[in-house]
C-alpha positions in Angstrom: -25.2 10.1 -30.0 -22.4 11.2 -27.6 -23.1 13.6 -24.7 -22.6 17.3 -25.7 -21.8 19.5 -22.8 -22.2 22.7 -24.7 -25.9 22.3 -25.3 -27.9 24.6 -25.1 -26.0 27.9 -25.8 -27.6 31.3 -25.0 -28.1 32.1 -28.7 -29.4 28.7 -29.7 -33.0 28.2 -31.0 -34.9 25.4 -29.3 -35.9 24.0 -32.6 -32.2 23.8 -33.5 -30.8 22.4 -30.3 -33.7 20.1 -29.4 -32.1 17.1 -31.1 -28.9 17.7 -29.3 -30.7 18.1 -25.9 -32.6 14.8 -26.6 -29.3 13.1 -27.4 -28.0 14.2 -24.0 -31.0 12.7 -22.2 -30.3 9.5 -24.1 -26.7 9.5 -23.1 -27.7 10.2 -19.5 -30.2 7.3 -19.6 -27.4 5.1 -21.0 -25.3 6.0 -18.2 -27.8 5.6 -15.5 -28.8 2.1 -16.9 -25.4 0.7 -16.2 -25.6 -1.2 -12.8 -28.6 1.0 -11.7 -32.4 0.3 -11.8 -34.2 2.3 -14.4 -35.4 5.8 -13.9 -39.1 4.5 -14.2 -38.5 2.0 -11.5 -39.9 2.3 -8.0 -36.3 1.7 -6.8 -34.8 4.5 -8.9 -31.3 5.7 -7.6 -30.4 2.3 -6.3 -27.9 -0.2 -7.7 -28.9 -3.7 -8.8 -25.2 -4.6 -9.0 -21.8 -3.1 -8.9 -19.3 -3.7 -11.6 -15.7 -2.8 -11.0 -13.4 -2.7 -14.1 -9.8 -4.0 -13.6 -7.4 -1.1 -12.9 -3.9 -0.9 -14.0 -2.2 0.7 -12.3 -4.0 0.6 -9.0 -6.0 3.8 -8.3 -5.1 6.2 -5.6 -7.4 7.6 -3.0 -7.7 10.8 -1.0 -6.3 10.7 2.6 -8.8 9.0 5.0 -11.0 7.5 2.2 -12.0 3.8 2.1 -12.3 2.6 -1.4 -13.0 -0.7 -3.5 -11.4 -1.5 -6.7 -10.7 -4.5 -9.0 -7.0 -5.3 -9.5 -4.9 -8.3 -10.6 -3.3 -10.0 -7.7 0.3 -10.8 -8.1 0.1 -14.1 -6.3 -3.1 -15.5 -7.7 -2.8 -13.9 -11.2 -6.6 -13.3 -10.9 -8.6 -10.1 -10.7 -9.5 -9.6 -7.0 -11.6 -7.2 -5.0 -9.3 -4.7 -3.1 -10.2 -2.6 -0.2 -8.2 0.6 0.4 -8.4 1.1 4.1 -6.5 2.6 7.1 -5.0 0.2 9.7 -4.4 2.5 12.5 -2.2 5.1 10.9 -1.1 3.1 7.8 -2.9 3.0 4.4 -3.1 -0.7 3.3 -4.5 -2.4 0.1 -6.2 -5.7 1.1 -6.9 -8.3 -1.7 -10.2 -9.2 0.1 -11.3 -12.0 -2.4 -7.8 -13.7 -2.7 -7.6 -17.2 -1.4 -6.6 -20.8 -2.3 -9.9 -20.8 -4.3 -8.5 -18.3 -6.8 -6.0 -20.9 -7.9 -7.7 -24.1 -7.1 -11.5 -24.5 -7.3 -11.5 -27.7 -5.2 -8.4 -28.1 -3.1 -9.8 -31.4 -1.5 -10.1 -32.6 2.1 -7.3 -32.3 4.5 -5.5 -30.1 2.1 -3.6 -26.9 3.0 -5.0 -23.5 2.1 -5.1 -19.8 2.8 -7.4 -16.8 2.5 -7.6 -13.1 3.4 -10.4 -11.6 5.4 -11.7 -8.0 4.5 -10.0 -6.7 7.6 -6.5 -7.8 6.2 -6.1 -10.7 8.4 -4.5 -13.8 6.7 -5.6 -17.3 7.7 -3.8 -20.5 6.9 -4.6 -24.1 7.5 -3.3 -27.5 6.8 -1.9 -30.8 8.3 1.6 -32.0 9.2 3.1 -34.9 10.8 6.1 -34.7 13.3 8.3 -37.2 15.0 9.5 -36.1 18.4 11.2 -39.5 19.0 14.0 -38.1 16.6 14.2 -34.6 18.2 11.5 -33.4 20.7 11.1 -30.0 19.1 10.0 -30.3 15.5 9.9 -27.5 12.9 7.0 -27.3 10.5 7.2 -25.2 7.4 4.2 -23.8 5.9 3.6 -24.7 2.2 5.4 -22.1 0.1 5.3 -20.9 -3.5 4.8 -18.0 -5.7 0.9 -18.2 -5.4 0.9 -18.4 -1.5 1.3 -15.4 0.7 3.6 -15.5 3.8 3.0 -14.2 7.3 4.7 -11.1 8.6 3.2 -11.8 12.0 1.2 -14.7 13.5 -1.4 -13.6 16.1 -2.7 -17.1 17.1 -2.3 -20.8 16.1 -4.3 -23.9 17.1 -3.1 -27.5 16.7 -5.5 -30.5 16.7 -4.2 -33.9 16.8 -5.8 -36.3 14.2 -6.0 -40.0 13.3 -7.2 -42.0 10.5 -8.3 -44.7 12.9 -11.4 -45.2 15.1 -9.8 -45.4 18.5 -7.9 -42.9 20.8 -4.4 -42.7 19.6 -3.1 -41.2 23.0 -1.2 -38.5 21.4 -1.2 -34.7 21.4 0.8 -32.0 19.9 2.0 -28.9 21.9 2.8 -25.6 20.1 6.1 -24.1 21.0 4.7 -20.6 20.8 8.0 -18.6 21.0 9.1 -20.2 17.9 6.4 -19.0 15.6 7.8 -17.2 12.5 6.5 -16.0 9.1 7.2 -19.3 7.4 7.6 -22.0 10.1 6.4 -23.0 13.6 7.6 -25.5 16.0 5.7 -28.3 17.9 6.3 -31.2 20.2 4.4 -34.6 20.0 3.9 -36.6 23.2 1.9 -39.4 24.7 -1.1 -37.9 26.5 -1.6 -40.5 29.2 2.0 -41.3 30.1 3.1 -40.3 33.6 6.6 -39.6 32.2 7.2 -37.6 29.1 7.1 -39.9 26.2 7.8 -38.5 22.7 5.8 -39.8 19.9 5.1 -39.4 16.1 1.8 -37.6 15.5 -0.3 -36.1 12.7 -2.2 -32.9 13.3 -4.2 -30.2 11.9 -3.3 -26.6 12.2 -5.0 -23.2 11.9 -3.0 -20.1 11.9 -4.2 -16.5 12.1 -2.0 -13.4 11.4 -1.2 -10.7 8.8 0.5 -11.1 5.5 3.9 -9.8 4.5 
C-alpha cells in the first residue's frame, strides 16, 4: 500500500482510518529498511550500506555543501562516485573512483595508468625510453586517448632509471622541470659516473602528480 499523507483527517473514525494508518507504517518501514539497519536492531538509525543511484543530469547542491553522487564519467563510460566540493573558492566535481581500473581490470606490470584522488589530484605513471645521443633534451608524451584525462597543471614529477639487467647500467635521467606541460615533459639521459657529460639512451619510470583539465 502506498504512503498516504492525508491520514488521519480530523473527521476520520479510527476504525475507518486504521488500515490506512497501518499502511503508512508499513510504507515507512519499507523506506527505513533500504540501506538502514532495522527498527528493532540495536543499531537502529545507522546505515549498513549506502546506495547511490546513477544521476542524469548531475545533481546541484546548495552553496558551500559537500555532496556525494553517482554519475557516468565521460572518459571511463562507467558509473563513478563523484564528490561535490569547494577548492578554495571554486566548486568542482571530482570523479573520485575514476582510474585506469575503470577501463582495464589488470593493466599489467610496468604499464602506464592514472587515477584521481578524492581531493581532486590526478596521478599518472608509466615508463619511457629516451635517447639523448640524438638530441640531449628529449620530449616524452603522456599516453593519450578518449579514456585518459590530461593535466592542466603538474605539481611534481619523479623519474627513476630502470634496467632489465642485474648490474648497474650507469645511467640516470634528469627532468627538465621548466618544460612540464599538460601532455608532455622533457628529460635528459646521461652517464652517471662520467667526468664529462656523456649522453646515453635510458629507460625510466615516471610518476606525475597534478590536477586534471
